[in-house]
One Martini backbone bead per residue (centre of mass of N, CA, C, O) as a GRO file, in nm:
protein
   97
    1MET     BB    1   0.102   0.033   0.012
    2TYR     BB    2  -0.004   0.377  -0.009
    3TYR     BB    3   0.091   0.713   0.104
    4LYS     BB    4  -0.038   1.061   0.130
    5LYS     BB    5   0.030   1.385   0.237
    6HIS     BB    6  -0.188   1.679   0.272
    7TYR     BB    7  -0.147   2.024   0.309
    8VAL     BB    8  -0.354   2.279   0.428
    9ASP     BB    9  -0.505   2.527   0.518
   10GLY     BB   10  -0.451   2.540   0.869
   11GLY     BB   11  -0.304   2.233   0.879
   12ALA     BB   12  -0.448   2.036   0.735
   13CYS     BB   13  -0.498   1.677   0.670
   14ILE     BB   14  -0.467   1.477   0.378
   15VAL     BB   15  -0.524   1.126   0.310
   16GLY     BB   16  -0.384   0.891   0.084
   17ILE     BB   17  -0.498   0.551   0.024
   18CYS     BB   18  -0.349   0.260  -0.147
   19ASP     BB   19  -0.313   0.019  -0.351
   20SER     BB   20  -0.038  -0.056  -0.533
   21ASN     BB   21  -0.187  -0.171  -0.804
   22LEU     BB   22  -0.348   0.124  -0.867
   23ILE     BB   23  -0.144   0.296  -0.975
   24GLY     BB   24  -0.262   0.481  -1.260
   25MET     BB   25  -0.552   0.408  -1.240
   26THR     BB   26  -0.881   0.358  -1.377
   27ILE     BB   27  -1.192   0.336  -1.217
   28ALA     BB   28  -1.510   0.197  -1.345
   29ASP     BB   29  -1.860   0.262  -1.370
   30ALA     BB   30  -2.188   0.360  -1.390
   31ASN     BB   31  -2.148   0.548  -1.105
   32ALA     BB   32  -1.818   0.559  -1.117
   33SER     BB   33  -1.495   0.748  -1.098
   34ILE     BB   34  -1.133   0.679  -1.058
   35THR     BB   35  -0.813   0.823  -1.018
   36ILE     BB   36  -0.497   0.680  -0.927
   37SER     BB   37  -0.284   0.907  -0.845
   38GLY     BB   38   0.035   0.992  -0.768
   39ASP     BB   39  -0.019   1.279  -0.659
   40PHE     BB   40  -0.210   1.158  -0.419
   41PHE     BB   41  -0.083   0.848  -0.338
   42LEU     BB   42   0.230   0.867  -0.406
   43GLY     BB   43   0.466   0.808  -0.145
   44THR     BB   44   0.445   0.579   0.091
   45SER     BB   45   0.536   0.283   0.187
   46ALA     BB   46   0.313   0.041   0.361
   47SER     BB   47   0.206  -0.120   0.621
   48ASP     BB   48  -0.046  -0.224   0.805
   49GLU     BB   49   0.050  -0.083   1.067
   50GLU     BB   50   0.087   0.200   0.943
   51ILE     BB   51  -0.206   0.235   0.853
   52VAL     BB   52  -0.337   0.211   1.130
   53SER     BB   53  -0.199   0.462   1.242
   54LEU     BB   54  -0.328   0.660   1.046
   55LEU     BB   55  -0.624   0.589   1.117
   56THR     BB   56  -0.587   0.691   1.415
   57ASN     BB   57  -0.449   1.002   1.355
   58GLU     BB   58  -0.637   1.080   1.125
   59ASP     BB   59  -0.922   1.283   0.977
   60ASN     BB   60  -0.855   1.270   0.646
   61ILE     BB   61  -0.957   0.991   0.444
   62THR     BB   62  -0.858   0.812   0.151
   63LEU     BB   63  -0.975   0.495   0.015
   64VAL     BB   64  -0.820   0.254  -0.222
   65GLY     BB   65  -0.900  -0.071  -0.200
   66ASN     BB   66  -0.935  -0.379  -0.070
   67HIS     BB   67  -0.712  -0.387   0.145
   68CYS     BB   68  -0.735  -0.109   0.293
   69VAL     BB   69  -1.040  -0.121   0.351
   70THR     BB   70  -1.042  -0.388   0.506
   71LEU     BB   71  -0.854  -0.289   0.727
   72ALA     BB   72  -1.050  -0.068   0.828
   73ILE     BB   73  -1.280  -0.258   0.899
   74GLU     BB   74  -1.129  -0.467   1.090
   75ASN     BB   75  -1.042  -0.197   1.284
   76GLY     BB   76  -1.308   0.008   1.306
   77PHE     BB   77  -1.308   0.271   1.094
   78VAL     BB   78  -1.515   0.114   0.902
   79ASP     BB   79  -1.817   0.066   0.755
   80GLU     BB   80  -1.921  -0.138   0.513
   81SER     BB   81  -2.190   0.028   0.440
   82SER     BB   82  -2.002   0.297   0.358
   83CYS     BB   83  -1.910   0.159   0.112
   84ILE     BB   84  -1.780   0.139  -0.214
   85ARG     BB   85  -1.803   0.000  -0.546
   86ILE     BB   86  -1.546   0.007  -0.803
   87HIS     BB   87  -1.480  -0.215  -1.007
   88ASN     BB   88  -1.405  -0.424  -0.754
   89GLU     BB   89  -1.342  -0.170  -0.567
   90LEU     BB   90  -1.281  -0.023  -0.277
   91TYR     BB   91  -1.439   0.268  -0.109
   92ALA     BB   92  -1.329   0.530   0.127
   93GLN     BB   93  -1.419   0.758   0.398
   94ILE     BB   94  -1.263   0.975   0.644
   95MET     BB   95  -1.432   1.197   0.886
   96ARG     BB   96  -1.312   1.409   1.140
   97TYR     BB   97  -1.417   1.661   1.414
   0.00000   0.00000   0.00000
């Protein structure tokens, strides 16, 4: 998996996390389309444990890919019913305030 942190005005951090095999791909179906661009997602390669730490500590996270989203579900960060599937890949967002 890869993650990349993006800092915006006011110091807020947006984190993109994706499965490694999806970088550079566009996944689409009749309802949605997303391009998994290196600009947003390709930063640091990370283990499951590192991703769980990010999920614990960050407040605005976009996840794309079956592995990382399942990891978020299994560790209680995302409810499976709130995820969507785009062309056989899971997608989820976490926003805490």
